[in-house]
PDB file of N, CA, C and O in Angstrom:
ATOM      1  N   MET A   1     -10.996 -15.134   1.159  1.00  0.00           N
ATOM      2  CA  MET A   1      -9.733 -15.350   0.495  1.00  0.00           C
ATOM      3  C   MET A   1      -8.811 -14.176   0.814  1.00  0.00           C
ATOM      4  O   MET A   1      -9.223 -13.019   0.736  1.00  0.00           O
ATOM      5  N   THR A   2      -7.583 -14.473   1.169  1.00  0.00           N
ATOM      6  CA  THR A   2      -6.581 -13.461   1.462  1.00  0.00           C
ATOM      7  C   THR A   2      -5.567 -13.409   0.336  1.00  0.00           C
ATOM      8  O   THR A   2      -5.074 -14.441  -0.119  1.00  0.00           O
ATOM      9  N   ARG A   3      -5.263 -12.212  -0.104  1.00  0.00           N
ATOM     10  CA  ARG A   3      -4.236 -12.023  -1.131  1.00  0.00           C
ATOM     11  C   ARG A   3      -3.128 -11.167  -0.553  1.00  0.00           C
ATOM     12  O   ARG A   3      -3.384 -10.243   0.219  1.00  0.00           O
ATOM     13  N   LYS A   4      -1.914 -11.469  -0.922  1.00  0.00           N
ATOM     14  CA  LYS A   4      -0.775 -10.677  -0.488  1.00  0.00           C
ATOM     15  C   LYS A   4      -0.355  -9.762  -1.631  1.00  0.00           C
ATOM     16  O   LYS A   4      -0.079 -10.221  -2.739  1.00  0.00           O
ATOM     17  N   PHE A   5      -0.311  -8.474  -1.351  1.00  0.00           N
ATOM     18  CA  PHE A   5       0.112  -7.491  -2.343  1.00  0.00           C
ATOM     19  C   PHE A   5       1.632  -7.446  -2.362  1.00  0.00           C
ATOM     20  O   PHE A   5       2.261  -7.208  -1.331  1.00  0.00           O
ATOM     21  N   THR A   6       2.215  -7.669  -3.513  1.00  0.00           N
ATOM     22  CA  THR A   6       3.679  -7.674  -3.616  1.00  0.00           C
ATOM     23  C   THR A   6       4.192  -6.663  -4.634  1.00  0.00           C
ATOM     24  O   THR A   6       5.393  -6.604  -4.899  1.00  0.00           O
ATOM     25  N   GLY A   7       3.296  -5.872  -5.203  1.00  0.00           N
ATOM     26  CA  GLY A   7       3.701  -4.911  -6.224  1.00  0.00           C
ATOM     27  C   GLY A   7       4.221  -3.614  -5.645  1.00  0.00           C
ATOM     28  O   GLY A   7       4.312  -3.450  -4.428  1.00  0.00           O
ATOM     29  N   ASP A   8       4.561  -2.696  -6.531  1.00  0.00           N
ATOM     30  CA  ASP A   8       5.021  -1.385  -6.100  1.00  0.00           C
ATOM     31  C   ASP A   8       4.113  -0.276  -6.618  1.00  0.00           C
ATOM     32  O   ASP A   8       4.425   0.906  -6.476  1.00  0.00           O
ATOM     33  N   GLN A   9       2.979  -0.665  -7.224  1.00  0.00           N
ATOM     34  CA  GLN A   9       2.035   0.304  -7.765  1.00  0.00           C
ATOM     35  C   GLN A   9       0.624  -0.261  -7.652  1.00  0.00           C
ATOM     36  O   GLN A   9       0.402  -1.452  -7.871  1.00  0.00           O
ATOM     37  N   ILE A  10      -0.333   0.612  -7.305  1.00  0.00           N
ATOM     38  CA  ILE A  10      -1.727   0.193  -7.209  1.00  0.00           C
ATOM     39  C   ILE A  10      -2.608   1.252  -7.846  1.00  0.00           C
ATOM     40  O   ILE A  10      -2.364   2.449  -7.701  1.00  0.00           O
ATOM     41  N   LEU A  11      -3.629   0.802  -8.549  1.00  0.00           N
ATOM     42  CA  LEU A  11      -4.614   1.688  -9.154  1.00  0.00           C
ATOM     43  C   LEU A  11      -5.757   1.874  -8.173  1.00  0.00           C
ATOM     44  O   LEU A  11      -6.381   0.903  -7.743  1.00  0.00           O
ATOM     45  N   ILE A  12      -6.027   3.112  -7.822  1.00  0.00           N
ATOM     46  CA  ILE A  12      -7.186   3.449  -7.000  1.00  0.00           C
ATOM     47  C   ILE A  12      -8.214   4.027  -7.965  1.00  0.00           C
ATOM     48  O   ILE A  12      -8.028   5.117  -8.506  1.00  0.00           O
ATOM     49  N   ALA A  13      -9.287   3.296  -8.174  1.00  0.00           N
ATOM     50  CA  ALA A  13     -10.278   3.656  -9.205  1.00  0.00           C
ATOM     51  C   ALA A  13     -11.201   4.750  -8.703  1.00  0.00           C
ATOM     52  O   ALA A  13     -12.378   4.515  -8.427  1.00  0.00           O
ATOM     53  N   THR A  14     -10.644   5.959  -8.589  1.00  0.00           N
ATOM     54  CA  THR A  14     -11.425   7.111  -8.165  1.00  0.00           C
ATOM     55  C   THR A  14     -10.994   8.340  -8.954  1.00  0.00           C
ATOM     56  O   THR A  14      -9.845   8.453  -9.383  1.00  0.00           O
ATOM     57  N   HIS A  15     -11.932   9.249  -9.133  1.00  0.00           N
ATOM     58  CA  HIS A  15     -11.628  10.549  -9.724  1.00  0.00           C
ATOM     59  C   HIS A  15     -11.633  11.633  -8.637  1.00  0.00           C
ATOM     60  O   HIS A  15     -11.459  12.815  -8.935  1.00  0.00           O
ATOM     61  N   ASN A  16     -11.829  11.232  -7.403  1.00  0.00           N
ATOM     62  CA  ASN A  16     -11.877  12.146  -6.266  1.00  0.00           C
ATOM     63  C   ASN A  16     -10.447  12.469  -5.822  1.00  0.00           C
ATOM     64  O   ASN A  16      -9.753  11.614  -5.272  1.00  0.00           O
ATOM     65  N   ALA A  17     -10.012  13.715  -6.068  1.00  0.00           N
ATOM     66  CA  ALA A  17      -8.633  14.111  -5.767  1.00  0.00           C
ATOM     67  C   ALA A  17      -8.307  13.990  -4.282  1.00  0.00           C
ATOM     68  O   ALA A  17      -7.191  13.610  -3.928  1.00  0.00           O
ATOM     69  N   GLY A  18      -9.247  14.301  -3.421  1.00  0.00           N
ATOM     70  CA  GLY A  18      -9.025  14.198  -1.985  1.00  0.00           C
ATOM     71  C   GLY A  18      -8.817  12.761  -1.547  1.00  0.00           C
ATOM     72  O   GLY A  18      -7.921  12.473  -0.754  1.00  0.00           O
ATOM     73  N   LYS A  19      -9.633  11.870  -2.054  1.00  0.00           N
ATOM     74  CA  LYS A  19      -9.516  10.448  -1.730  1.00  0.00           C
ATOM     75  C   LYS A  19      -8.199   9.897  -2.270  1.00  0.00           C
ATOM     76  O   LYS A  19      -7.538   9.101  -1.603  1.00  0.00           O
ATOM     77  N   LEU A  20      -7.822  10.310  -3.453  1.00  0.00           N
ATOM     78  CA  LEU A  20      -6.573   9.854  -4.047  1.00  0.00           C
ATOM     79  C   LEU A  20      -5.371  10.303  -3.208  1.00  0.00           C
ATOM     80  O   LEU A  20      -4.440   9.526  -2.993  1.00  0.00           O
ATOM     81  N   GLU A  21      -5.390  11.527  -2.745  1.00  0.00           N
ATOM     82  CA  GLU A  21      -4.305  12.025  -1.896  1.00  0.00           C
ATOM     83  C   GLU A  21      -4.255  11.253  -0.580  1.00  0.00           C
ATOM     84  O   GLU A  21      -3.178  10.925  -0.082  1.00  0.00           O
ATOM     85  N   GLU A  22      -5.421  10.969  -0.028  1.00  0.00           N
ATOM     86  CA  GLU A  22      -5.490  10.183   1.207  1.00  0.00           C
ATOM     87  C   GLU A  22      -4.855   8.799   1.001  1.00  0.00           C
ATOM     88  O   GLU A  22      -4.101   8.325   1.851  1.00  0.00           O
ATOM     89  N   MET A  23      -5.162   8.164  -0.120  1.00  0.00           N
ATOM     90  CA  MET A  23      -4.602   6.844  -0.414  1.00  0.00           C
ATOM     91  C   MET A  23      -3.095   6.924  -0.645  1.00  0.00           C
ATOM     92  O   MET A  23      -2.355   6.033  -0.227  1.00  0.00           O
ATOM     93  N   ARG A  24      -2.639   7.984  -1.306  1.00  0.00           N
ATOM     94  CA  ARG A  24      -1.196   8.162  -1.521  1.00  0.00           C
ATOM     95  C   ARG A  24      -0.461   8.274  -0.183  1.00  0.00           C
ATOM     96  O   ARG A  24       0.617   7.708  -0.005  1.00  0.00           O
ATOM     97  N   ASN A  25      -1.057   9.007   0.748  1.00  0.00           N
ATOM     98  CA  ASN A  25      -0.452   9.150   2.069  1.00  0.00           C
ATOM     99  C   ASN A  25      -0.436   7.822   2.823  1.00  0.00           C
ATOM    100  O   ASN A  25       0.518   7.532   3.545  1.00  0.00           O
ATOM    101  N   LEU A  26      -1.472   7.025   2.662  1.00  0.00           N
ATOM    102  CA  LEU A  26      -1.538   5.726   3.344  1.00  0.00           C
ATOM    103  C   LEU A  26      -0.521   4.728   2.783  1.00  0.00           C
ATOM    104  O   LEU A  26       0.076   3.960   3.537  1.00  0.00           O
ATOM    105  N   PHE A  27      -0.330   4.738   1.483  1.00  0.00           N
ATOM    106  CA  PHE A  27       0.562   3.765   0.843  1.00  0.00           C
ATOM    107  C   PHE A  27       2.029   4.202   0.819  1.00  0.00           C
ATOM    108  O   PHE A  27       2.916   3.360   0.678  1.00  0.00           O
ATOM    109  N   ALA A  28       2.297   5.500   0.954  1.00  0.00           N
ATOM    110  CA  ALA A  28       3.669   6.025   0.855  1.00  0.00           C
ATOM    111  C   ALA A  28       4.667   5.331   1.788  1.00  0.00           C
ATOM    112  O   ALA A  28       5.767   5.007   1.340  1.00  0.00           O
ATOM    113  N   PRO A  29       4.342   5.089   3.049  1.00  0.00           N
ATOM    114  CA  PRO A  29       5.324   4.444   3.931  1.00  0.00           C
ATOM    115  C   PRO A  29       5.740   3.043   3.472  1.00  0.00           C
ATOM    116  O   PRO A  29       6.765   2.521   3.910  1.00  0.00           O
ATOM    117  N   PHE A  30       4.947   2.444   2.598  1.00  0.00           N
ATOM    118  CA  PHE A  30       5.237   1.099   2.115  1.00  0.00           C
ATOM    119  C   PHE A  30       5.932   1.100   0.748  1.00  0.00           C
ATOM    120  O   PHE A  30       6.193   0.041   0.177  1.00  0.00           O
ATOM    121  N   GLY A  31       6.227   2.290   0.234  1.00  0.00           N
ATOM    122  CA  GLY A  31       6.908   2.395  -1.053  1.00  0.00           C
ATOM    123  C   GLY A  31       6.031   2.025  -2.234  1.00  0.00           C
ATOM    124  O   GLY A  31       6.528   1.605  -3.279  1.00  0.00           O
ATOM    125  N   VAL A  32       4.712   2.181  -2.065  1.00  0.00           N
ATOM    126  CA  VAL A  32       3.770   1.830  -3.128  1.00  0.00           C
ATOM    127  C   VAL A  32       3.292   3.110  -3.800  1.00  0.00           C
ATOM    128  O   VAL A  32       2.800   4.024  -3.138  1.00  0.00           O
ATOM    129  N   ARG A  33       3.442   3.165  -5.109  1.00  0.00           N
ATOM    130  CA  ARG A  33       2.967   4.313  -5.901  1.00  0.00           C
ATOM    131  C   ARG A  33       1.482   4.135  -6.174  1.00  0.00           C
ATOM    132  O   ARG A  33       1.059   3.078  -6.642  1.00  0.00           O
ATOM    133  N   VAL A  34       0.699   5.148  -5.888  1.00  0.00           N
ATOM    134  CA  VAL A  34      -0.741   5.126  -6.119  1.00  0.00           C
ATOM    135  C   VAL A  34      -1.040   5.855  -7.422  1.00  0.00           C
ATOM    136  O   VAL A  34      -0.604   6.988  -7.630  1.00  0.00           O
ATOM    137  N   VAL A  35      -1.788   5.188  -8.294  1.00  0.00           N
ATOM    138  CA  VAL A  35      -2.186   5.748  -9.579  1.00  0.00           C
ATOM    139  C   VAL A  35      -3.702   5.927  -9.553  1.00  0.00           C
ATOM    140  O   VAL A  35      -4.430   5.022  -9.145  1.00  0.00           O
ATOM    141  N   GLY A  36      -4.174   7.088  -9.986  1.00  0.00           N
ATOM    142  CA  GLY A  36      -5.598   7.368 -10.002  1.00  0.00           C
ATOM    143  C   GLY A  36      -6.234   7.067 -11.351  1.00  0.00           C
ATOM    144  O   GLY A  36      -5.544   6.872 -12.352  1.00  0.00           O
ATOM    145  N   ALA A  37      -7.556   7.034 -11.358  1.00  0.00           N
ATOM    146  CA  ALA A  37      -8.312   6.726 -12.567  1.00  0.00           C
ATOM    147  C   ALA A  37      -8.035   7.727 -13.682  1.00  0.00           C
ATOM    148  O   ALA A  37      -7.904   7.335 -14.841  1.00  0.00           O
ATOM    149  N   ALA A  38      -7.946   9.002 -13.352  1.00  0.00           N
ATOM    150  CA  ALA A  38      -7.698  10.020 -14.375  1.00  0.00           C
ATOM    151  C   ALA A  38      -6.326   9.843 -15.012  1.00  0.00           C
ATOM    152  O   ALA A  38      -6.168  10.030 -16.218  1.00  0.00           O
ATOM    153  N   GLU A  39      -5.332   9.481 -14.198  1.00  0.00           N
ATOM    154  CA  GLU A  39      -3.981   9.263 -14.714  1.00  0.00           C
ATOM    155  C   GLU A  39      -3.951   8.113 -15.718  1.00  0.00           C
ATOM    156  O   GLU A  39      -3.134   8.104 -16.640  1.00  0.00           O
ATOM    157  N   MET A  40      -4.841   7.152 -15.533  1.00  0.00           N
ATOM    158  CA  MET A  40      -4.939   6.011 -16.438  1.00  0.00           C
ATOM    159  C   MET A  40      -5.936   6.285 -17.573  1.00  0.00           C
ATOM    160  O   MET A  40      -6.230   5.410 -18.388  1.00  0.00           O
ATOM    161  N   LYS A  41      -6.444   7.515 -17.602  1.00  0.00           N
ATOM    162  CA  LYS A  41      -7.417   7.946 -18.620  1.00  0.00           C
ATOM    163  C   LYS A  41      -8.681   7.082 -18.615  1.00  0.00           C
ATOM    164  O   LYS A  41      -9.243   6.768 -19.665  1.00  0.00           O
ATOM    165  N   LEU A  42      -9.113   6.709 -17.410  1.00  0.00           N
ATOM    166  CA  LEU A  42     -10.348   5.942 -17.256  1.00  0.00           C
ATOM    167  C   LEU A  42     -11.508   6.919 -17.134  1.00  0.00           C
ATOM    168  O   LEU A  42     -11.402   7.935 -16.447  1.00  0.00           O
ATOM    169  N   THR A  43     -12.598   6.616 -17.790  1.00  0.00           N
ATOM    170  CA  THR A  43     -13.775   7.458 -17.657  1.00  0.00           C
ATOM    171  C   THR A  43     -14.438   7.163 -16.315  1.00  0.00           C
ATOM    172  O   THR A  43     -14.297   6.072 -15.762  1.00  0.00           O
ATOM    173  N   GLU A  44     -15.150   8.138 -15.814  1.00  0.00           N
ATOM    174  CA  GLU A  44     -15.852   7.948 -14.551  1.00  0.00           C
ATOM    175  C   GLU A  44     -17.174   7.236 -14.843  1.00  0.00           C
ATOM    176  O   GLU A  44     -18.042   7.797 -15.512  1.00  0.00           O
ATOM    177  N   PRO A  45     -17.335   6.006 -14.346  1.00  0.00           N
ATOM    178  CA  PRO A  45     -18.545   5.255 -14.664  1.00  0.00           C
ATOM    179  C   PRO A  45     -19.757   5.790 -13.909  1.00  0.00           C
ATOM    180  O   PRO A  45     -19.622   6.424 -12.862  1.00  0.00           O
ATOM    181  N   GLU A  46     -20.915   5.530 -14.444  1.00  0.00           N
ATOM    182  CA  GLU A  46     -22.151   5.889 -13.762  1.00  0.00           C
ATOM    183  C   GLU A  46     -22.348   4.923 -12.598  1.00  0.00           C
ATOM    184  O   GLU A  46     -22.273   3.706 -12.770  1.00  0.00           O
ATOM    185  N   GLU A  47     -22.598   5.472 -11.417  1.00  0.00           N
ATOM    186  CA  GLU A  47     -22.809   4.651 -10.232  1.00  0.00           C
ATOM    187  C   GLU A  47     -24.296   4.307 -10.153  1.00  0.00           C
ATOM    188  O   GLU A  47     -25.107   5.115  -9.700  1.00  0.00           O
ATOM    189  N   THR A  48     -24.638   3.114 -10.594  1.00  0.00           N
ATOM    190  CA  THR A  48     -26.035   2.713 -10.702  1.00  0.00           C
ATOM    191  C   THR A  48     -26.486   1.726  -9.632  1.00  0.00           C
ATOM    192  O   THR A  48     -27.661   1.364  -9.576  1.00  0.00           O
ATOM    193  N   GLU A  49     -25.571   1.296  -8.796  1.00  0.00           N
ATOM    194  CA  GLU A  49     -25.927   0.346  -7.738  1.00  0.00           C
ATOM    195  C   GLU A  49     -26.502   1.076  -6.532  1.00  0.00           C
ATOM    196  O   GLU A  49     -26.348   2.291  -6.408  1.00  0.00           O
ATOM    197  N   ASN A  50     -27.160   0.346  -5.650  1.00  0.00           N
ATOM    198  CA  ASN A  50     -27.783   0.926  -4.464  1.00  0.00           C
ATOM    199  C   ASN A  50     -26.856   0.987  -3.263  1.00  0.00           C
ATOM    200  O   ASN A  50     -27.216   1.562  -2.235  1.00  0.00           O
ATOM    201  N   THR A  51     -25.669   0.403  -3.374  1.00  0.00           N
ATOM    202  CA  THR A  51     -24.755   0.357  -2.240  1.00  0.00           C
ATOM    203  C   THR A  51     -23.372   0.855  -2.641  1.00  0.00           C
ATOM    204  O   THR A  51     -23.017   0.883  -3.819  1.00  0.00           O
ATOM    205  N   PHE A  52     -22.599   1.248  -1.621  1.00  0.00           N
ATOM    206  CA  PHE A  52     -21.216   1.651  -1.835  1.00  0.00           C
ATOM    207  C   PHE A  52     -20.421   0.511  -2.463  1.00  0.00           C
ATOM    208  O   PHE A  52     -19.652   0.723  -3.400  1.00  0.00           O
ATOM    209  N   VAL A  53     -20.613  -0.703  -1.939  1.00  0.00           N
ATOM    210  CA  VAL A  53     -19.883  -1.872  -2.438  1.00  0.00           C
ATOM    211  C   VAL A  53     -20.227  -2.131  -3.905  1.00  0.00           C
ATOM    212  O   VAL A  53     -19.338  -2.418  -4.707  1.00  0.00           O
ATOM    213  N   GLY A  54     -21.497  -2.032  -4.258  1.00  0.00           N
ATOM    214  CA  GLY A  54     -21.904  -2.246  -5.643  1.00  0.00           C
ATOM    215  C   GLY A  54     -21.262  -1.252  -6.581  1.00  0.00           C
ATOM    216  O   GLY A  54     -20.784  -1.622  -7.653  1.00  0.00           O
ATOM    217  N   ASN A  55     -21.248   0.017  -6.184  1.00  0.00           N
ATOM    218  CA  ASN A  55     -20.624   1.046  -7.019  1.00  0.00           C
ATOM    219  C   ASN A  55     -19.116   0.882  -7.080  1.00  0.00           C
ATOM    220  O   ASN A  55     -18.508   1.167  -8.112  1.00  0.00           O
ATOM    221  N   ALA A  56     -18.499   0.427  -5.994  1.00  0.00           N
ATOM    222  CA  ALA A  56     -17.056   0.167  -5.995  1.00  0.00           C
ATOM    223  C   ALA A  56     -16.725  -0.953  -6.975  1.00  0.00           C
ATOM    224  O   ALA A  56     -15.705  -0.898  -7.661  1.00  0.00           O
ATOM    225  N   ARG A  57     -17.576  -1.961  -7.041  1.00  0.00           N
ATOM    226  CA  ARG A  57     -17.359  -3.056  -8.003  1.00  0.00           C
ATOM    227  C   ARG A  57     -17.419  -2.542  -9.436  1.00  0.00           C
ATOM    228  O   ARG A  57     -16.621  -2.953 -10.278  1.00  0.00           O
ATOM    229  N   ILE A  58     -18.350  -1.656  -9.710  1.00  0.00           N
ATOM    230  CA  ILE A  58     -18.447  -1.078 -11.055  1.00  0.00           C
ATOM    231  C   ILE A  58     -17.124  -0.403 -11.416  1.00  0.00           C
ATOM    232  O   ILE A  58     -16.611  -0.585 -12.521  1.00  0.00           O
ATOM    233  N   LYS A  59     -16.578   0.369 -10.491  1.00  0.00           N
ATOM    234  CA  LYS A  59     -15.332   1.087 -10.752  1.00  0.00           C
ATOM    235  C   LYS A  59     -14.156   0.132 -10.916  1.00  0.00           C
ATOM    236  O   LYS A  59     -13.329   0.303 -11.812  1.00  0.00           O
ATOM    237  N   ALA A  60     -14.087  -0.864 -10.057  1.00  0.00           N
ATOM    238  CA  ALA A  60     -12.975  -1.816 -10.137  1.00  0.00           C
ATOM    239  C   ALA A  60     -13.026  -2.602 -11.443  1.00  0.00           C
ATOM    240  O   ALA A  60     -11.998  -2.804 -12.089  1.00  0.00           O
ATOM    241  N   ARG A  61     -14.204  -3.038 -11.825  1.00  0.00           N
ATOM    242  CA  ARG A  61     -14.332  -3.776 -13.091  1.00  0.00           C
ATOM    243  C   ARG A  61     -14.053  -2.881 -14.282  1.00  0.00           C
ATOM    244  O   ARG A  61     -13.526  -3.338 -15.296  1.00  0.00           O
ATOM    245  N   GLY A  62     -14.400  -1.623 -14.166  1.00  0.00           N
ATOM    246  CA  GLY A  62     -14.174  -0.680 -15.252  1.00  0.00           C
ATOM    247  C   GLY A  62     -12.712  -0.356 -15.477  1.00  0.00           C
ATOM    248  O   GLY A  62     -12.341   0.121 -16.550  1.00  0.00           O
ATOM    249  N   SER A  63     -11.874  -0.609 -14.479  1.00  0.00           N
ATOM    250  CA  SER A  63     -10.450  -0.300 -14.628  1.00  0.00           C
ATOM    251  C   SER A  63      -9.772  -1.245 -15.601  1.00  0.00           C
ATOM    252  O   SER A  63      -8.870  -0.830 -16.329  1.00  0.00           O
ATOM    253  N   LYS A  64     -10.181  -2.511 -15.633  1.00  0.00           N
ATOM    254  CA  LYS A  64      -9.681  -3.519 -16.579  1.00  0.00           C
ATOM    255  C   LYS A  64      -8.197  -3.393 -16.863  1.00  0.00           C
ATOM    256  O   LYS A  64      -7.783  -3.323 -18.020  1.00  0.00           O
ATOM    257  N   SER A  65      -7.404  -3.364 -15.821  1.00  0.00           N
ATOM    258  CA  SER A  65      -5.965  -3.318 -16.002  1.00  0.00           C
ATOM    259  C   SER A  65      -5.345  -4.558 -15.374  1.00  0.00           C
ATOM    260  O   SER A  65      -6.032  -5.333 -14.708  1.00  0.00           O
ATOM    261  N   ASN A  66      -4.080  -4.740 -15.583  1.00  0.00           N
ATOM    262  CA  ASN A  66      -3.376  -5.852 -14.961  1.00  0.00           C
ATOM    263  C   ASN A  66      -2.817  -5.453 -13.602  1.00  0.00           C
ATOM    264  O   ASN A  66      -2.106  -6.232 -12.967  1.00  0.00           O
ATOM    265  N   ARG A  67      -3.134  -4.251 -13.157  1.00  0.00           N
ATOM    266  CA  ARG A  67      -2.649  -3.774 -11.870  1.00  0.00           C
ATOM    267  C   ARG A  67      -3.627  -4.158 -10.772  1.00  0.00           C
ATOM    268  O   ARG A  67      -4.823  -4.304 -11.023  1.00  0.00           O
ATOM    269  N   PRO A  68      -3.120  -4.322  -9.551  1.00  0.00           N
ATOM    270  CA  PRO A  68      -4.040  -4.447  -8.427  1.00  0.00           C
ATOM    271  C   PRO A  68      -4.851  -3.159  -8.358  1.00  0.00           C
ATOM    272  O   PRO A  68      -4.325  -2.074  -8.606  1.00  0.00           O
ATOM    273  N   ALA A  69      -6.114  -3.280  -8.025  1.00  0.00           N
ATOM    274  CA  ALA A  69      -6.974  -2.084  -8.006  1.00  0.00           C
ATOM    275  C   ALA A  69      -7.854  -2.073  -6.780  1.00  0.00           C
ATOM    276  O   ALA A  69      -8.219  -3.116  -6.237  1.00  0.00           O
ATOM    277  N   SER A  70      -8.184  -0.874  -6.360  1.00  0.00           N
ATOM    278  CA  SER A  70      -9.136  -0.653  -5.290  1.00  0.00           C
ATOM    279  C   SER A  70     -10.051   0.459  -5.757  1.00  0.00           C
ATOM    280  O   SER A  70      -9.600   1.432  -6.361  1.00  0.00           O
ATOM    281  N   ALA A  71     -11.317   0.321  -5.483  1.00  0.00           N
ATOM    282  CA  ALA A  71     -12.278   1.330  -5.909  1.00  0.00           C
ATOM    283  C   ALA A  71     -12.725   2.143  -4.699  1.00  0.00           C
ATOM    284  O   ALA A  71     -13.092   1.590  -3.662  1.00  0.00           O
ATOM    285  N   CYS A  72     -12.687   3.446  -4.848  1.00  0.00           N
ATOM    286  CA  CYS A  72     -13.098   4.344  -3.764  1.00  0.00           C
ATOM    287  C   CYS A  72     -14.133   5.305  -4.276  1.00  0.00           C
ATOM    288  O   CYS A  72     -14.207   5.597  -5.470  1.00  0.00           O
ATOM    289  N   ARG A  73     -14.917   5.782  -3.370  1.00  0.00           N
ATOM    290  CA  ARG A  73     -15.916   6.779  -3.680  1.00  0.00           C
ATOM    291  C   ARG A  73     -15.324   8.146  -3.762  1.00  0.00           C
ATOM    292  O   ARG A  73     -16.039   9.115  -4.018  1.00  0.00           O
TER     293      ARG A  73
END
């Protein structure tokens, strides 16, 4: 399934400052504001899955916002 992003803000579900800065740099040319998990006062969930994808799902589900979200390590 393909989705088209039409917003001007995206939640990146990470507490990693380096990763967040990287995402801000990637989205900046498109006029998209990147919001991090800490800015949204989200707690850092325990990563209990065996894969990167599994742990990313935990983070994305934990964000529970109406914003588009992406989970990063």
